[in-house]
N, C-alpha and C positions, 0 to 999 in steps of 0.2 A: 851313410846317407840319412839325414834326418827326415822324418815324415813331413815336417813343416815345409821343407823345400818343395816336396812333390805335391803338396796341397795348394801350391801357389800357381794359379792359372796363368799368371804373368810370365812365368818361365816357359810354359808350353806355348803360349801365344808368341813369345819372342822366337822360339824355334820355328813356328809357322811363318813368321814374317821373313825369316831367312830362306825358307824353302819355297814359298809361294810363287816367286817368279820363274821357277825352273820348269822347262818343258819336259814333262814326264810322259811316258807312254809304256806300252807293254814290253818294249825293249829299248835299248839305247843308253846314251850317256846321261840323260836326265834321270833315268831310273837308277843308274849306278851312283850318280852324285848323291841322290837322296839316301840310298842304302849306306853309302860311306858316311854321311852325316849322322845317321842313326847309329851306325857302328861306333863312331867316335864318342857318342853319348853313353853307350852301355858297355863297350869293351867286350871282347870275347866272341863277337858275332862272326860267323863264317858266311862269306858271300859266295854263292854257287853261280857258275856260268854254264848254261846248257846250250849246246850248239843248235843253230837253225837246222830244221829237218828232223830233229829228235822226236820220235813218236811219244805221245802221252795219252794212253787209252785211245779214244777216237779222234784225238787232236794231234796236231803237229806244231812244233815250235816254229814260228814264222821267221822270215828274214828280218834283219834288224833295220830300223828306220832312224834316219838322222836328218836334221834340217839346219841349213846355215842361213837361209834368207827366203822370205816369201812376202809378196805384196801385190796389190792390185791398184793400177793407175788409170786415169782417163787419158784421152789423147792430148791433153794439155800438160801432162806430167803431174797432175794433182793426185796425191796418194789417197786412195779411198780407205784401204785397210793395210796394216803392216803387222806382220808377225812379231816384229821387234817391240811393238807397243803392247800387244796382248797375244799370248800364244794360243788363245782360244779362237783367234781370227782364222787359223788354218785348220782345215779338216784333218783329223789324225790319220797318219799314214798316207797323206797325199803323195802321189808320185810326182817326179819332176816335170815341169812344164814351163815353156816360155813362148807365149803366143799372143796374137791380137784377135779379139773377138768383138762382134757386134753385141749390143746389149741383149738381144733375144737369144743369141748363142751362149752368152755368159750366164743367163738366169738359171739354167739347170745346175750350175756349179755354185750357186749362192744359197745360203741357208740363213733364215731369220725366223723370228717368232712374232707373228702379227698380234698375238694376245699379250705380249710383253715387249713393247716397242723399244725399250731402252736396254734390253738384255742381249748379250752375245750368246748364242747357243753353243753348247759343247757337242760336236759331231765327230764321229770316227768312222773309218772304213778299213778296219784291220785286215780283212781277208778278201777285199775286193779292190782291184787296181782302179783308182780314180783320183781326182783331185777336187779341191773346192775351198771356198772361203766362207767364213761365218761373220755376220755383221748385225748390227741392230736393225730392226725393221724400219726405224726412222731413217737410217742411212740408206737402206735399200730403196725406199720410196722416193728418195731424192735423186736417184740415178736417172740420167737423161739418155735418150737414144744417142748412140755414137759408138766409137771404137774404144775398147779397154784392153790394157796390157796386163796379162796375168803371168806372174813369175813365181815359180816354186823351185828353189834350189835344194833338193832333197836327194837322199840315196836310200834305196831299199835293196839290200844285198845280204848275203849270208853273214851271220854274226852269231850272237847268242842272246839268250834270255837270262836275266839276273834275278836272284832272290837271296834274301838273308835269313839266317837261322841261328838262333841263340838258345842254348840249353842251360838251364840253371838247376843243377842236381838237388834233389831232396833226400830225406832219409828213407823214403819209400820209392819203389820203382814205378808206381802208378803215376801217370802224367796228366797235366793240364795243358791243353793246347790253346795258345792265344795267337790268332792269325789276323792280319790286317793287310789291306792292299795299298800299294804306293805307286800307282800307274797313271793317275790323272794329272793333266796340266793344272793351270792356276785356278783351282777351286778349293775352298777352305774347309767346309763342313763335310761334303762328300769327297773327301780325300785326306787332307792333312790331319784332321782331327783324330781319325782312327789310329793311324800308325804312330802319331806323336803321343796320344794318351797311352798307347801300348808301350812306347819307349819310356815314358815316365813310370809306368807300372813296373817295367823290367828293372829300372834303376832302384825303385823302392824295394822290390823283392831282393835285389842284390845286397841291400843294406840290412836285411833281416838276419838275426843271429842264427836262426835255424829254420829251414823250410821242411815241411812235412812231405809235400809232393814235389816231383820234378816238373818244372815249367819249361815248355818248349814254345818259344816265340818265333813266328815266321812273318816276314815282310816280303810281299811278292806282288806281281802284277795280277790283277783280277782275272778270274776264270782260267786263262791259259796257265797262269802261274800256279794256282792251286791244283790244277790237273797234273802239271809237271811234278809238283811236290808229292802229290798222292801216288802218282805212277811209280815213284821211286821208293815210297815209304809206307804204302797203305797196309801191308801185312803187319809191320811193326806197330803202326798207329792203332790198328784195330785191337791189338793185344794189350797195349799199354795205356791208351788215352781213356780216361774215365769221364772227362768233361772238356768241352772246347767252347771258346767264346770269340766272336768276331766283333770288336769295337769299331763302329763306323758311324759317320754322321752324328758325332757325339760331342760337338763343341758349341752348339747354339744354346739359347736360354729357354727353349720351349720344353714341352713335356718329354718324359722318358718313354721308351718303347722297347719291345723285343719282338723278334720273329722266332717262333718255336721251332724245334727240330722237326724232322719228318715224322718221328714217332710221337713227339709231344710230351712224353713222360719220362725222359731221361734224367739222369742226375744233373746235367747242365740246365735243362728246363726248370727243374725244381729249385736249383740254387738261384738262377737269374730271376725267376718269377718271385721267389721269396724276397730277395733283396730289393727288387724294384717295387714290390707291393709295400714293403715296410719302410724303406728308406727314401723312396721317391714317390710320394702319394700322387695319385692321378695318372699313373703310367698306363700305357695302352699296349695290349698284347695282340699280335697278329699271328694267324695260323700259318703253317707251311704251304697251304694251298695257293696255287697260282691265282692271281698275279701278286700275292703278297711277298713271295720270296724273291731274292735277288742276291747280288754279291756272291761270295764264295760258299755260302751255306748250301747252294744247289749242289755243288760238287762234294763237299764234305758229307752231306746226308744222302747222296745218291744211293739207290739200291746196289748192293755189292760192296760199297764202301761203308755207308750207314754209321758214321761216327756221331757221337752225341754232341752236336755243335749247335749253338744258337747265335743269333745276331743280338747285340746290345747297342742301343742307340738312344739319342735324344729324339730329334725329328727323324722319322723313318725315311730312308731314301725313296724318292719318287712322290713324296707327299707334301713337301714344302715348296713354296713357289719359286725359290731361288735355285732349286735343284737343277744341276747340269746347265747352268748359265753363269755368266760373268757376275751375276748378283750374289753368288755364293762366294763372298769375299771375306776379308779380315774384319769387316764390321759386323757381319752376321755371326761369325765365330768370335767369342769374347773370352777374356780371362775367366770371368765368372762361369760361363758355360763349360769351358774346358776343365776348370777346377771341379765342377759338379760331375762331369763325365768321368774324370779320374777317380773321384770319391766313390762313384757307383762301382767301378771296376775293382777298386781297393776293397770295398765291402764284400764283393763276390769272393775275392781271394781270402779274406778273413773268415767268411763262412765256410769256404772249402777247407781251410786249414783246421777249423775247430769242430767240424761236424763229427759226431760220434754217436753210438747207441749206448744209452745209459740204462742201468737196471737197479732195482733196490738192493741194498746191501744188508738190510734187516727185514724181518717179517712184520707186516702190519704197518700202521701209521707210526712214524717215528716221533719221539718226544723232542720238540724243538726248544722248549724253554731252557733246559739245562745247557743247551748249546748256544744260548744267546740269540736264537733265531725267532723267538716268539715273545710278544709283550708279557711283562710280568703280571700285569693286572688286566682284567677284562670285565667289562660290564655293559649292560644294555645301552645301546646308542653309540658304542665305540665302533668306528668303521675300520675296515681293513684297508690299509694303503696299497698302492699298486705294487710296491716292492714285495710286501708279504703275500699279496694275491698271486703274483708271478711265481714266487718261491713255492707256494702250496700247489700251484698247478703243475710246475715242473716235477715235483715229487709224485703227483698223481699220474702223470703220463710217462714218466721214466720207467717203462715197464719191460725193457729189453726188446721191444718190438718197434717202437718209434725211434727213428734217428732224430738228431737235434732239429733238423729242418722241419720234419713232420710234426714233432712235438711243438715247435714254435708256431707253426701254422695252426695247429689245433687250438692252442691257448691264446692266439692272437697277439703274440709278442715277438719282437725281433730276435733272430737266432743268436746274435752276439750277446744280448741281454741274457738269454737262456743259457748260453755257454758260461757266462760269468757265474750265474747261479749254480749250474751243475758242477762247476769246478769247486765251488765252495762246499757243496753238499758231498762231493767226493772226499774233500779234506776232512769233513766232519764224520766220515764213515757212514753216511746215510745212503749214498749212491756208489755204484761201481761202474767202470767202463766195461760194457758187455761185448762191444764190437768196435774195434779201433777204426774199421773202414767206414761203414755206413754210407756207401756211395752208390747203392743200387736204385733203380727206378721204382722198386716196390717196397722200399724201406718204410714207407708210410702205411 
């Protein structure tokens, strides 16, 4: 697989267009269809089915939800909203209903956003038996007193929860976890951008000649899915995962952001913080403190689990106006935005793969001239270019104590640039690799 293919946001956007209409939820055929699509793109992914009623720590896998039809009509047969037109019109996990109601009886079952009059809100009720419809506030205000026919043809019954898992072995047993959720209906940024950027990243990794680390990708329903996954694997993950990343809301063209892990100083924090600072200027970091955190970082970082996992985003969930509405569409998520989101995740992997601890191979300051690393002539007024400045600074801080990320942060240069310099200095016999790992929180 060529890198050029996966730097093309048009490809990822085309995937999003295929998946956007599907009614996804935390269980059901929409989720399975999405996982099958991803599996077809990467190959080798195992899809797990976990039966309803299975305990997952303090949670339980719910019954499976499926919908064939849902609509709301007035007494003249005029259809007000139809699930077939937009799956956000139906409250997630609505139970079956077929009844006539007066408008005042219907109103508690309607959901709209007075502050966003043209947006359909995304509303769910996974663990509470109810039903409802979502519509724009403009539509809602146009409803007149009278009788309305509410029809929801759904089933909530024992079934299973699905999630996908792809493992790409590396030369080392240490693992990098990439997790993204695939359980929302038709929303593009807070849903499809994350798992599809992760899919593109997996394909790019599959094309690498050699991988240092093992990469474990999981695609699952938010919250309950990560709890199920962790309940089955937390002991293994705690032993092997050195860094984890959740790409989500990563397809628009706004600023980049991250939510730090609970500890805030893990290897994952350091890598994500470095990449976003140096390769996406103007990024915003959020702490783990409530209400900043959301998505599955809550579960991965919970006390007792405490994995080194961070969220990597463009616009953070909950902060952009289109969030959890029908305005989060395929115009908000663009090929350019997706390409940038993929590039950020690719840089994270590149920094992970190349991070080392370097130490001097000779005593004192090395002679660079004979090695072709220093200008042959030097006089007053000659400036030192950035390339030579970076090289001299790498030599100064490659002391066997700073890993590459800490070194790069200290001298104010990107880790990839520092890695290229360090490799050349190793070839010249000036530096040596002191620690192949270099993935602890205190390496700096």
